[in-house]
VOMIBA-836215 format. One line per 10 residues: number of its first residue (from 0); their letters; for each residue x, y, z of N, C-alpha, C. Coordinates in nm, 3 decimals, padded with zeros to 5 digits. Layout:
REM residues N
NUM) A) X,Y,Z,X,Y,Z,X,Y,Z ~ ...;
REM end
This chain:
REM residues 107
0) MAGSDEGAQS) 07.635,-06.784,00.770,07.642,-06.965,00.806,07.532,-06.968,00.713 ~ 07.542,-07.075,00.616,07.439,-07.116,00.524,07.313,-07.163,00.612 ~ 07.221,-07.180,00.583,07.103,-07.242,00.629,07.076,-07.122,00.732 ~ 07.138,-07.006,00.760,07.054,-06.972,00.905,06.960,-06.861,00.880 ~ 06.850,-06.823,00.954,06.772,-06.712,00.929,06.886,-06.596,00.946 ~ 06.870,-06.462,00.878,06.968,-06.364,00.947,06.922,-06.318,01.080 ~ 06.943,-06.286,01.190,06.891,-06.223,01.308,06.835,-06.294,01.384 ~ 06.804,-06.454,01.325,06.676,-06.523,01.382,06.769,-06.562,01.498 ~ 06.681,-06.645,01.614,06.772,-06.734,01.689,06.718,-06.864,01.700 ~ 06.798,-06.964,01.710,06.807,-07.081,01.643,06.612,-07.138,01.717;
10) GTQAPAMTPG) 06.545,-07.217,01.644,06.393,-07.240,01.659,06.333,-07.142,01.686 ~ 06.352,-07.036,01.600,06.282,-06.924,01.539,06.223,-06.927,01.448 ~ 06.107,-06.883,01.390,06.046,-06.818,01.245,06.126,-06.701,01.221 ~ 06.161,-06.694,01.081,06.203,-06.647,01.012,06.076,-06.526,00.999 ~ 06.155,-06.370,00.987,06.040,-06.212,00.968,05.924,-06.269,00.888 ~ 05.846,-06.195,00.939,05.711,-06.234,00.837,05.749,-06.151,00.700 ~ 05.813,-06.049,00.737,05.850,-05.993,00.578,05.984,-05.975,00.598 ~ 06.063,-05.966,00.463,06.189,-05.896,00.492,06.201,-05.764,00.467 ~ 06.266,-05.681,00.549,06.353,-05.572,00.469,06.337,-05.507,00.324 ~ 06.395,-05.606,00.206,06.349,-05.584,00.107,06.239,-05.609,00.022;
20) QSRAARGLLG) 06.151,-05.692,00.099,05.972,-05.675,00.084,05.923,-05.568,00.116 ~ 05.968,-05.514,00.219,05.891,-05.411,00.257,05.922,-05.263,00.213 ~ 06.051,-05.286,00.114,06.079,-05.123,00.091,06.018,-05.154,-00.092 ~ 06.001,-05.287,-00.127,05.947,-05.298,-00.261,05.831,-05.292,-00.229 ~ 05.718,-05.318,-00.169,05.572,-05.293,-00.172,05.595,-05.154,-00.135 ~ 05.607,-05.123,-00.062,05.587,-04.949,-00.083,05.665,-04.883,-00.190 ~ 05.716,-04.912,-00.254,05.744,-04.873,-00.378,05.636,-04.888,-00.473 ~ 05.558,-05.031,-00.466,05.505,-05.054,-00.556,05.355,-04.961,-00.515 ~ 05.337,-04.930,-00.393,05.240,-04.863,-00.359,05.266,-04.700,-00.363 ~ 05.376,-04.678,-00.370,05.420,-04.526,-00.393,05.378,-04.425,-00.262;
30) WSEADLAGKV) 05.422,-04.551,-00.155,05.401,-04.489,-00.002,05.576,-04.472,00.075 ~ 05.578,-04.369,00.135,05.746,-04.306,00.215,05.727,-04.409,00.327 ~ 05.829,-04.392,00.390,05.830,-04.453,00.533,05.742,-04.377,00.622 ~ 05.721,-04.327,00.584,05.604,-04.205,00.716,05.488,-04.256,00.667 ~ 05.428,-04.279,00.540,05.301,-04.345,00.524,05.286,-04.440,00.557 ~ 05.378,-04.585,00.573,05.391,-04.706,00.620,05.369,-04.686,00.784 ~ 05.434,-04.628,00.847,05.440,-04.603,00.986,05.329,-04.573,01.026 ~ 05.250,-04.410,00.983,05.139,-04.341,00.967,05.006,-04.475,00.959 ~ 05.032,-04.582,00.880,04.897,-04.666,00.899,04.881,-04.765,01.009 ~ 04.972,-04.798,01.092,04.975,-04.888,01.193,05.016,-04.793,01.296;
40) GLDERLVRDF) 05.064,-04.679,01.301,05.074,-04.594,01.456,05.215,-04.618,01.534 ~ 05.300,-04.646,01.417,05.476,-04.715,01.407,05.511,-04.577,01.412 ~ 05.630,-04.540,01.484,05.755,-04.413,01.477,05.828,-04.481,01.306 ~ 05.810,-04.380,01.217,05.858,-04.393,01.068,05.979,-04.395,01.128 ~ 06.103,-04.398,01.201,06.248,-04.440,01.248,06.197,-04.595,01.264 ~ 06.115,-04.663,01.346,06.120,-04.827,01.319,06.127,-04.901,01.164 ~ 06.009,-04.775,01.090,06.015,-04.860,00.959,06.176,-04.843,00.874 ~ 06.215,-04.690,00.877,06.389,-04.692,00.838,06.475,-04.806,00.855 ~ 06.461,-04.798,01.031,06.529,-04.868,01.063,06.556,-05.028,01.036 ~ 06.448,-05.072,01.011,06.395,-05.242,01.007,06.414,-05.265,00.834;
50) EGGYSDPPSG) 06.391,-05.158,00.761,06.447,-05.177,00.621,06.556,-05.161,00.628 ~ 06.648,-05.038,00.648,06.798,-05.057,00.617,06.871,-05.165,00.716 ~ 06.787,-05.255,00.800,06.858,-05.353,00.857,06.958,-05.331,00.953 ~ 06.888,-05.182,01.031,06.972,-05.149,01.146,06.899,-05.246,01.283 ~ 06.778,-05.241,01.294,06.688,-05.330,01.383,06.661,-05.411,01.348 ~ 06.607,-05.536,01.466,06.522,-05.604,01.446,06.366,-05.602,01.534 ~ 06.317,-05.516,01.510,06.194,-05.549,01.563,06.110,-05.616,01.610 ~ 06.027,-05.651,01.718,05.955,-05.761,01.767,05.858,-05.839,01.612 ~ 05.816,-05.916,01.599,05.728,-06.012,01.487,05.609,-05.929,01.487 ~ 05.590,-05.852,01.615,05.409,-05.828,01.581,05.415,-05.711,01.476;
60) QIEALRSALA) 05.522,-05.623,01.523,05.521,-05.500,01.486,05.544,-05.548,01.324 ~ 05.637,-05.636,01.274,05.685,-05.626,01.133,05.558,-05.698,01.026 ~ 05.475,-05.800,01.175,05.338,-05.837,01.069,05.223,-05.729,01.047 ~ 05.279,-05.643,01.198,05.133,-05.514,01.142,05.182,-05.413,01.027 ~ 05.308,-05.401,01.002,05.358,-05.373,00.862,05.329,-05.402,00.733 ~ 05.350,-05.522,00.779,05.298,-05.619,00.652,05.195,-05.651,00.603 ~ 05.120,-05.630,00.713,04.951,-05.656,00.739,04.885,-05.497,00.675 ~ 04.918,-05.433,00.677,04.907,-05.264,00.630,04.920,-05.267,00.465 ~ 05.043,-05.326,00.453,05.099,-05.348,00.282,05.002,-05.422,00.219 ~ 05.001,-05.566,00.270,04.872,-05.640,00.200,04.739,-05.597,00.180;
70) AAGAVFSDAP) 04.715,-05.503,00.306,04.543,-05.472,00.304,04.536,-05.352,00.153 ~ 04.660,-05.286,00.128,04.701,-05.171,00.039,04.678,-05.303,-00.077 ~ 04.725,-05.358,-00.104,04.709,-05.467,-00.243,04.847,-05.533,-00.304 ~ 04.941,-05.507,-00.167,05.081,-05.598,-00.182,05.078,-05.763,-00.169 ~ 05.089,-05.832,-00.242,05.139,-05.979,-00.213,05.236,-06.007,-00.183 ~ 05.281,-06.115,-00.092,05.381,-06.119,-00.024,05.446,-06.299,-00.080 ~ 05.554,-06.313,-00.134,05.565,-06.460,-00.167,05.714,-06.517,-00.103 ~ 05.724,-06.586,-00.057,05.838,-06.645,00.040,05.916,-06.746,-00.033 ~ 05.892,-06.861,-00.092,05.912,-06.945,-00.135,05.929,-06.943,-00.324 ~ 06.041,-06.956,-00.417,06.168,-07.007,-00.328,06.261,-06.857,-00.303;
80) TPGVRLAAGR) 06.196,-06.799,-00.329,06.281,-06.606,-00.278,06.169,-06.583,-00.261 ~ 06.218,-06.472,-00.134,06.108,-06.363,-00.069,06.038,-06.272,-00.211 ~ 05.955,-06.219,-00.223,05.930,-06.104,-00.314,05.815,-06.051,-00.264 ~ 05.777,-05.964,-00.391,05.620,-05.900,-00.363,05.598,-05.851,-00.495 ~ 05.466,-05.845,-00.540,05.405,-05.796,-00.628,05.258,-05.702,-00.557 ~ 05.181,-05.651,-00.671,05.056,-05.589,-00.642,04.962,-05.727,-00.671 ~ 04.849,-05.695,-00.637,04.724,-05.782,-00.621,04.689,-05.725,-00.778 ~ 04.612,-05.859,-00.882,04.565,-05.846,-01.001,04.446,-05.716,-00.965 ~ 04.444,-05.632,-01.051,04.338,-05.500,-01.039,04.380,-05.401,-00.929 ~ 04.464,-05.468,-00.894,04.483,-05.327,-00.810,04.569,-05.185,-00.831;
90) GVDEGTRADA) 04.619,-05.100,-00.790,04.696,-05.026,-00.849,04.592,-04.918,-00.932 ~ 04.655,-04.839,-01.040,04.613,-04.712,-01.126,04.477,-04.744,-01.173 ~ 04.346,-04.701,-01.144,04.228,-04.704,-01.177,04.221,-04.667,-01.321 ~ 04.206,-04.762,-01.426,04.178,-04.793,-01.566,04.105,-04.739,-01.607 ~ 03.974,-04.673,-01.529,03.844,-04.653,-01.575,03.777,-04.754,-01.643 ~ 03.680,-04.710,-01.709,03.625,-04.821,-01.819,03.670,-04.870,-01.940 ~ 03.678,-05.016,-01.975,03.726,-05.051,-02.103,03.634,-04.988,-02.173 ~ 03.682,-04.990,-02.292,03.619,-04.908,-02.434,03.487,-05.048,-02.463 ~ 03.550,-05.183,-02.447,03.446,-05.267,-02.497,03.365,-05.301,-02.375 ~ 03.362,-05.218,-02.263,03.258,-05.253,-02.172,03.146,-05.114,-02.163;
100) LTTENDR) 03.189,-05.012,-02.230,03.146,-04.917,-02.243,02.953,-04.938,-02.315 ~ 02.852,-04.867,-02.174,02.715,-04.871,-02.250,02.666,-04.751,-02.229 ~ 02.592,-04.705,-02.334,02.459,-04.598,-02.252,02.460,-04.563,-02.140 ~ 02.457,-04.632,-02.021,02.432,-04.657,-01.899,02.560,-04.591,-01.832 ~ 02.677,-04.610,-01.888,02.781,-04.614,-01.803,02.834,-04.494,-01.872 ~ 02.785,-04.445,-01.984,02.836,-04.272,-02.025,02.810,-04.164,-02.003 ~ 02.703,-04.166,-01.916,02.632,-04.062,-01.839,02.719,-04.014,-01.731;
REM end
């Protein structure tokens, strides 16, 4: 049905995070389903079923998953299309850039 939120009842809000956003955020962070589930104390099966579109967990559980991903550096966007990216400055530690080297940080 055009304009409907998949799996949402009339009058409710869309999920805090889509299954695709969850998978993408985990991929960007290098986390497994078990890693994400462990961060919030939920069963790995819940993450697997949510991301596979097989279940519609309570919004509080989805928000807990999203919060854990966001705390690790995932930035979610909702409009015009749901997406996810890593926050600036997050990810691989690049060390000290050559132009910032001094005798103090060279020790």
